N, C-alpha and C positions, 0 to 999 in steps of 0.2 A: 306827342312831340311838342306841339305849340302850347299846350296847357302847362307843361313843365317850363317852357320858356316864359310863360306868364309869371310863374313863381320867381324866376330869375330877374325879369324886368321890374317887377313890383318890389323886389328886395325883401320878400317874405317867403316863408315856406308854407305854401298852401297846397302843394302837390295837386291833387284833384279835390277841390273844395266841396264838391257835392257828388253824390252817387250819380252814375250815368247809365243810361240804357239806350240801346239802338232799337228803334221800332221798325219792324219790317212791314207791318200792316196797319198799325194804328194811325189814323189821320192826324196831321199836325194841326197846330193852331190856325185859327181863321183870322189871326191878326193881320194888320197891314205889313207890308214890307217883306222882302225876300228872305231875310234871316228867320223871321218868325214863321214862315211857311215851311222851312227846312229843319227847324229844331225849336225847342223852347225850354225855358227854365221855369219851373212852377213854384219856386221857393224852397224846394227840397231836392228835386231830381232834375238833372239835365237829360232831355230826350232828344235824340238825333233821329230824324225821319229819313231813313235810308232810301226808300222808294221815291220820296219827293226829291231828294238830292239827285238821284239818277235821272228822273224825268226832267228836272229843271235844267240840268247840264245838257241833256240830249236836245231839249227844245232850243236852248241858247246856242248850242254848237251847230245845230242844223240851220237855224235862222240867220246867225250873225257870221257872215263870211270873214269880215275883218278880224273878229275875235279868233275865229278858227285859224286863220293864217298867222296871227300873232303867236298863238299857242303852238302851232305846228313848227314855227321857227325855233321854239324852245324844245322841239322834238319830244313832246309828251303825248302819250296815248290817251285815249278817252278814259281808260281804266285808271291811269295815274291821275287824271284830272278829277275823277270822281273822288279819289282819296284826298286830293288837295282841297276840294270843296267841302268834303266831310270834315276835315281838320279845321277849316275856317269856321264852319258852323259850330263845331265843338268849342273852339276858342271864343267865338262870339257869346255862346251861352254860358261858358265858364266865366267870361268877363262880367256877365250879369250876376252870376253867383259870387264872384269876387267883390263886386260892389255891395251885394246883399249882406255878405258876412263881414265886411270891413267895419271897424269901429271908428267913427268920425270924432266923437267927443266922449270923454269918460262918462259924461252924464247920460249918454244914450247908448243902450246896449246895441250890439250889432244887429242889423236887420230892421230895427224900428224906423230909422230915418229913411231907409231904402223904400219901404212900402209907401211912403208919402211923396216920393219923388215923382213929379209929373213926367210924362213920356218925353216932353221937350228937353228935359235935363237928363233923364236916364238913358235915352237913346244915344245922344251924342257922346256921353261919357263912355258908354259901352263900345261904341264904334272907335273912339279915340284909343281906348285901351287895346282893342283888337288891332288897330293899325300900328300902334306903338310896338306891339310884340312882333308883328310880321316885319316891320321896318328894321328891327334889330337883328334879323337874320342876315346871313352872309351871301354875297354873290348871286349865284343862279337861283338858290332857294328864295332869296329876297325878291328877286325880279319876278319869279313865277307866282309866288303867293301875293305879292302886291298887285300884279296884273289881274289875277282872278278876283281878288278882293275889290279892287276899284271897278271892275266890270259889274260885279253883282251889287256893289254899293249904289249903282245908278237906280236900282229898283227898291230902295228903302224910302220910307216917307221923308218928305223934305226936312222936317225937324231933325231927323237922325243924321242928315248930311252936315249938320252944324259942327260935327267933330272937326271939320276942316278949319273952322274959326278957332277952335281950341289949339289946333296944331300951329296956327300962325302966331299965337302969342307966346 
């Protein structure tokens, strides 16, 4: 759902830019930050780590009473929240893929510039794209996805949170 919205917001037809797989048992990346522990993009395939998503939400839900109350007001079950978090992880990883496949200049083929981007640039751009897509949703869906995104965004490395500076400009 959100990956198709990425195509619409970006104004291009990317559909699903890379192949995708859901991993039920393969461990996820050991990178920093919550999104990188729940899924990853390796330059070819987007991998969604389903068990990690379930564990992460359970841990967060069990520990954070304030978040649980916020989400219960939106009357969402834990199963629905797992699906929402999974969609956010998918969107985040496909946003990396979108940046990877984008052609910035005619002189540079797609992907060449991306591999040279420092994390301090790649991370905030990916987060900004992710936020822009969910912010374009309507009403209840927007409120729910933004709430979950912002909550998990607290657990990304500090440079990733610089997407908020892009948003301000």
